Every structure is written in structure tokens, then in C-alpha cells.
C-alpha positions in Angstrom: 115.1 94.3 90.8 114.3 98.1 91.0 117.1 100.4 91.8 116.1 102.4 94.9 117.8 105.5 93.7 115.6 105.5 90.5 112.2 105.1 92.3 109.9 108.0 92.5 107.5 107.7 95.5 104.5 109.7 96.6 103.8 109.8 100.3 100.3 110.9 101.3 99.5 111.6 104.9 97.8 114.5 106.7 100.3 114.3 109.6 103.5 116.0 108.7 105.4 113.8 111.2 104.3 110.6 109.5 105.4 112.0 106.1 108.7 112.9 107.6 109.2 109.5 109.2 108.3 107.7 106.0 110.6 110.0 104.0 113.4 109.2 106.5 112.8 105.4 106.2 112.7 105.7 102.4 116.0 107.6 102.4 117.5 104.8 104.5 116.6 102.4 101.7 118.3 104.7 99.1 115.0 106.2 97.8 115.5 109.9 97.5 112.9 111.0 94.9 110.0 111.6 97.2 107.0 113.9 96.9 104.7 114.6 99.8 100.9 115.3 99.8 98.6 116.1 102.7 95.5 114.3 101.3 94.0 112.6 98.3 93.1 115.9 96.5 96.7 117.1 96.9 98.0 113.7 95.7 95.8 113.7 92.6 97.2 117.2 91.7 100.7 115.8 91.9 99.7 112.9 89.7 99.0 115.4 86.9 102.5 116.8 87.2 104.7 113.7 87.7 105.0 110.0 87.3 105.2 107.8 90.4 106.5 104.3 90.8 104.9 103.8 94.2 102.3 105.4 96.4 102.2 105.1 100.2 99.1 106.6 101.5 97.3 107.0 104.8 93.7 106.0 104.8 92.1 108.5 107.2 92.7 112.1 106.0 90.8 115.4 105.8 89.4 116.0 102.4 89.8 113.1 100.0 90.8 110.0 102.1 93.1 107.3 101.0 90.4 104.8 100.0 88.6 107.4 97.8 92.0 108.3 96.2 92.8 104.7 95.6 89.5 104.1 93.9 90.0 107.1 91.7 93.5 106.0 90.7 92.3 102.4 89.9 89.5 103.8 87.7 92.0 105.7 85.5 94.0 103.7 82.9 97.0 106.0 83.3 97.2 105.3 87.1 95.5 102.0 87.6 98.7 99.9 87.8 100.8 102.1 90.1 101.7 100.1 93.2 99.8 101.3 96.2 100.5 100.6 99.9 97.7 101.7 102.3 98.8 102.8 105.7 96.5 103.2 108.7 96.3 103.3 112.4 93.6 100.7 112.4 94.4 97.0 112.3 90.9 95.9 111.4 90.4 92.9 109.1 87.3 94.5 107.5 89.4 97.5 106.5 92.2 95.4 105.2 89.8 93.5 103.0 88.2 96.7 101.8 91.6 98.3 100.9 92.7 95.2 99.0 89.3 94.9 97.3 89.6 98.5 96.1 93.0 97.7 94.6 95.7 98.3 97.3 98.7 96.1 96.6 99.5 96.0 100.3 98.5 97.3 103.7 100.6 98.5 106.7 99.6 99.4 110.2 101.0 102.6 111.8 103.2 103.0 113.6 105.5 100.9 111.4 109.2 100.2 111.5 111.6 100.7 108.7 112.0 97.0 108.4 108.2 96.4 108.0 107.9 99.2 105.4 110.8 97.8 103.4 109.2 94.4 103.5 105.9 95.8 102.2 107.7 97.8 99.5 109.7 94.8 98.3 106.6 92.6 98.3 104.9 95.1 96.0 107.7 96.1 93.6 110.5 93.6 94.1 113.7 93.6 96.1 115.5 96.9 96.1 119.0 97.2 94.8 
């Protein structure tokens, strides 16, 4: 079981309010090491500077979107195994299949609750301590 306080999470979303809400929920779970990025390009820059235990990313963003970023991460041996949760405003089965096919570990539809996010996180990395 991972200790929430030790997890380092990257939250990627082009809407500041969604990043803030996600950060708030993560804080409620005891996760406080959180980095924010506005799009896939920004996230990849952070990936060169730090190690992350989990990435929660929006799909639809300006610049590099979440799917392109995911594919890039999965093609690199240094980042291919980082747990990745795709978040999107679209609950479309085709998109869910596409994200999972590209290597997403899970998928969550916005707006989401703290409970739903925690369930997704625990399904991907194990129950939080």
C-alpha cells in the first residue's frame, strides 16, 4: 500500500480551476507533493526535472493533448510504466477504448467527485495509507 504523503503526482489540465480542484481532492487523501502543468508540452518539461508516481491528465488541451502526451510517455522506457489516469468531459466509449489502448491505466469523466477520483487512484496504484 503506497503512503499518500510519499506520492508525487503530476496534474495536467488547461483549466486552472480543474487543476485546483484535483489538487484539493488529492490533499484530502493526504497527497501533498503535486505539480501542475497546463498541457502535454508543459508536462513533458516537468518529466525531465522530476520523477512522478502518478499522472492525472485531461485529454482535450491546447498544444499537446493528453492522448499525444500519453503515447509519448508510453514510447519512452523511462516513463512507460508511470500510472496514468485520463480525465475528460466526454463519456464516449470510443474515447475510453482509445485511451486504454494507448496505455492509460484508467479513465475518469469530469466533473468527478473526490470519492470517484480516490477509487480510480486506488485501482491504479493500490489502496492509500
